[in-house]
Every structure is written in C-alpha cells, then in structure tokens.
Residue, then its C-alpha position, 0 to 999 in steps of 0.5 A: m896702111m903703114p904707120h907714120h914715123q913714131l916719135d922717139l920720146r925718151g928724154k924729150r920735154v913734152l908739154v901736155m896743154g889742156l888736161g881735161t876731164r875725159s880719159g883721152g887727156l889722161g891717157v895721153t899724159r900716162w902714155l908719154v910718161a911710159q914712153g920716157a918723156i919728161v912731162t909737164v901738164t899746163d891747164l889754165r883751170p885750177a887744181e880744184a877744178l881738175r881734182e879727179s884727173l890729178a887723182a888719177l895721175e898721182g904718183l907719176p913723175i909729171t910737173f903740174v902748172l895749173g891756173q896759168h900758162r908760163e912762157q918758158d914751158f912753151t919756149q923750152a918744150d921739144i913737143v907740145v901736145r894740145n887738148p882738142a879744146v885748145p884752138r890751133e890759133s892759140p897764141w901759146l901754140a904760136l909761141a911754141r912754134a916760134a921756138g921750134a916745138r912740134i905740135e902734136m895731139e893724142m890722135t897724131l901720136f897714135f896714127r904714128a905708133c898704131p901698127a894696124p890700118i885704122i877705120g876713121v869716122t867723122g861727121t856732124k851727126g852719126k859719128t858715134t853711132t856709126a863708129t859703135l855700129c862698125a865696131a860691133m860688126l868687126r867684133a863679131w868677127r874679130p873680138d879684139t876689135v878696138l873702138a876709141g877716139n872721141l868717145g872718152r877712151s883713150a886710144l893710146e892706152m889701147l896700143p899694147a892690145i893692137q897687132p898689125d891685124t887688129p881692127v881699129v875704129l876711131e871716132l874723130s872730131s873736127w878738131q882731131l882732124e885738124g891736128l891729123g891734117e897738120h901732119g898729113m895723115s888720114p885713116h885707111i878707111a874713112i867715113l864721112t856721115s854728114i855735115s851740117e852747121d855746127h861748131l861755128d863759135r870755134y870756126p869762122s865760117m861754115a866753109e872752114y868747118i867743112e875743110a876740117k871735116r875734109h881732112i878725114a880723106r885728104f891725104q888718103k892713097p889710092d889704095d884707101w876707101f872713103i865712104v861718103n853719105a850721098d844723101n847729104p849735099i855738103a858731105w857728097s861735095c867732099r867726095h872727090t877729097g884726096r886719092g881714096q877710092l869712093v864708096p857712096f852710102g844711101r839711096d840706090q843710084g846704081w853704083p857698082t860699089a856702094a852700101v844702099l837702101i832699096g825700098e826697105e832692105l839694106y844691101w852691100r854691092r861690091d863690083s856690082v855683085g850685091q849682098r843683102i844686109c838686113h831689113r830696116s825693121e831688123i835694126p835695133l836702134a831707134g830713128e829713121h836716120i839709123a839705116w844711113n849709119v848702119l849702111a856706112a858701118a857695114a861698108a866699112a867692116l866689110l871692106r876691112g874684111a868681115p864676113i856678111e854674117a859678122v855684120r849681121e850678128g854685130l848689128r843683132q848684138v848692139q845696144p842703145i848708145p848712151h846719150r844718143l836716142e837712149p830710152i831711159a825709162e817708161l813711167n805712167g805711159v810716158l817714155f823718157v829718152n836721153d839724146s843729150a849728145a844732140t848738140a846741133p839742130a840737125a840731131v834734134l830734127a832727126a830725134l823728132q823724126a824718130y818719135r813722129e808717131r808720138g807727142i813730144v815734150l822736148i828739153a832743149g837749149g844750153a850753150a851757144k855754138g855760133v849756129d842760127l837757131t831760128p830755123l830749128a825754132e820754126q821747125l819745132a813750131a811747125a811740128s804738130h807732135v811737139r807739145a811743148v818746149v822746156l828750155l834749159a839756161g845757157s848762152a844760146t837760150p835767150a835768142f833761142a826762146e825769143a825765136l820759138r815765141a816769135a814762131g809760135a812754138p809752145v815754150l814753157g819757160v827756161t829752167y836752171s837745173m835738170e830736175e827743174a826742167v824734167h819736173t816741168a816737162v812731166a807736168h805737161a806730158q800725157p800718156g803716150d808722150v815722149v819727154l825727149l832730152s835733145p838740146g840742139c846746143a852745147s852743155f857748158g854752164l849748167f854741165r861739164d859737158e854733154f855726158h854730165r848733162g845726159e847723166s843728170f837726166r838719167q839720174v832725175v828720171q831714175q828718182l822719179c821712177q823710185q818715188a812712183f814705186h815707193a809710192k805704189e808700195g806704200a799704197g799697197 
C-alpha cells in the first residue's frame, strides 16, 4: 500500500479543535509544530481542565484559545484538525468547510505520511486486545513493530521510527474511521472484530454506526485484505465492503483461506493448506471470546509476513491488557478484575462468561451512550453466578437500576465513588468470588474516561491489600 498524498504544512494556518487529555491530541499538536505549521489550539474547556496537556506543550510556538471557540479561527484556517470527540456535524466544522478549510484528523495525517503498510483493527468489542495480540506476534518477528491509534499513543510521533517495511498496527475507533472515510482511506489489512450496539448517543441510528465501521474496508483495493468475524452476524454482513480479499475467522466452515477454531484447536489456513496456531488452553488471557481475538490477530500477522513460530512466541509473551479483564489482586479468596474498558453490554456479557465458574459481584453503571440496557439487566438477573450488582452513579444508572430491579436482579444500590463501590462489593463477596468492574456504560461524570475509572479501581483494591497486610503484620 502506497501512502496517500502527504500535505505540505509549512506556513499553513492549522487549527487543532479539541486538545483532549490523552497523548493523541498532544502528539498531533507537537507534530504539526515540527512540520512548520502555524498552530492554534481551541478547546471549549478552560485552562484549568487542561493543565496537564498545556504543561506538556509548554515552550512551543502555539496560540491557545481556551474556554471558547472564535469564529475567525475557523474561517481563517487552512486546515482544521478535529479531535475524535468532536462530531463531524459540528457547526464549527461546517463554518470551516464553508470557508474552504480542509478537515483532517490525526489518523488521516498519519495515513498520508506513513511509508509502511498499515494493519487497522476496529470493532465494538475486542479491538484493543486484537491489536495488542497482533503487535505482540509481529514484534516476535520484527522488534521494531509499531502499535498505536485509539490506545492513548500518538501514531504521528512514532513516524520517525517507521521505515517502508516496518509492521504498523493501529486500533481504530468508529470516530477515527469517519475521518478516514471522508478522505477515502482504508488500511492494507483490515480487521473487523465484532459489531453490537454502542455509541448511540453519538450516532442517530445503529445503521449509521455500522456504516462508520464499514470504512475500515470501504476503500481497500484488490491486493488488500479484510479479516472479518464470521460468527458475529452484523460484522459478517459487512464482508463485501470494498474490494479487499475476504479472510473469515471463527468456527470452521471450510473456507480455503481463513483463521478457524476446530474443536479446541486454532488453525490458520491459506489456499487450503493448514497450520496449527495453538490449543485454546495455551492462550494466556482470560475469556472464552479471546480465541476469536487470537484468530484475527494471527491472520493479520501471518498475512503481513510473520512466520508461524513468531505468532506462537508472541502469543506466549503477551501480558494481561490493562482495563480489559485484567486481574488486579486476590484478597481473602476474592479475585478483583478490572474490565473498565467494557463500555458496551456485549463486553459485560463476555466478562460474565469468562468467570462463569465463580460467583460474581459486579460493579456496573455510569454515563449513558444511547443504548437500551434492559436486555443486559435481564441477562444479569438470569445469570445464577451473579451474586449482586453495585452501581456507579451516572446518567445511565437510574434507568439501569430500574431495569435491574424489574428483572429481579440483586441490586445493592447506587454508589458515588469507586471507594464506596468497591467496599460495598467486598462486603457481599465470598471466598472464591470475583469482584468484577465491568460497567457496560461510559465513564463520564465520576471519572475522566474509562482509564481513569480503571486506575481508580486499581488504587482502591491496592489500598485494601495494603491495609490487610498491615493488619496481619500488626497481629503477628
């Protein structure tokens, strides 16, 4: 895949809209300055809310317009770079377009500048795990492999280390894919892990959310590859998007080229010639669904050129991924698991399945995303191993609590801090149980984002462990 036309940014007036607090916004701003652009950053939040980000950009020739947007900044810009959190329908972007400005995102700038073929991974659930697994497999072959995208890592800042043959893996959100779609860009190897209800606060319909996901393959060419989950009906319905060569993954249906599960064994098959990847029991991550992530990741790594031995070695070396079914500690026989990145109902159900042999005290709830949580409430009520549900306060929680109670689920009430939630859960957990943070909702309100929520959980659990240790030492 040849890189798209790279923009000459020298002397161009570039407006960064929405700085954010994660490294992507910082990375694109620093990169633009390094390219010789005249950079202005505008964000509706005041300076106090962006203190960390502003400190990271201190000393650079940047104009900051904070706590407001000014019309002239949009009408006078040559290029506007929008943060993924800014809706494409924003009237400010419409103003810039009308004045003749280009609308870009970090990912569109990266696709233009990257000299290497890109592996892109998207899906409602499983994209971070699959991208991480794929990068680990490739890294066992090529240690210079780059992993970036929707992971809090700036892809643009990694460009100096990328050569034409460097393996590059990007996790791509639906919002990033929107930007790529506007410019007709898709990765050389695309993975679609799954699609289920999510982000319906941002999209007017499920159909529009699916269309955003389709951009991962919409602009592929015949020498590109589209790796699709054949066991997820909505994802599978997207299989004919674009002109890339289809590679199914899932339970074996006899495809000549596919990554398949046969019994408990994972296999790669290329032109009807099969290679064993591993046994399901050899996967070092929790969750029954992880086998599908491994199949997709292995297919991409092998198509990119990694040998099967590197795929196996990378799989052996992979560590639990933060905020995704991540075991934190075990205390008095109770396992604490951080699954804060589970912001959709499908992810919660996958977590319940992963620990189906143990009792679960679930910490859930939070900010609304436009998704009906009633089916999740009914499934939680029907799950005999769910001992209790502790709810975190948020815009989705009142309706969720009502649906849980109506379904007969054992709700312990609404809590207003992570400390309160964990302590409430611990009081009802028994030895052998799991206290599982798997919210099924966004984090906004009590927390900055799902990572802040997960770190808060980790800190409270670590404090409990320290208190137990000191109490034991004192008793001794």
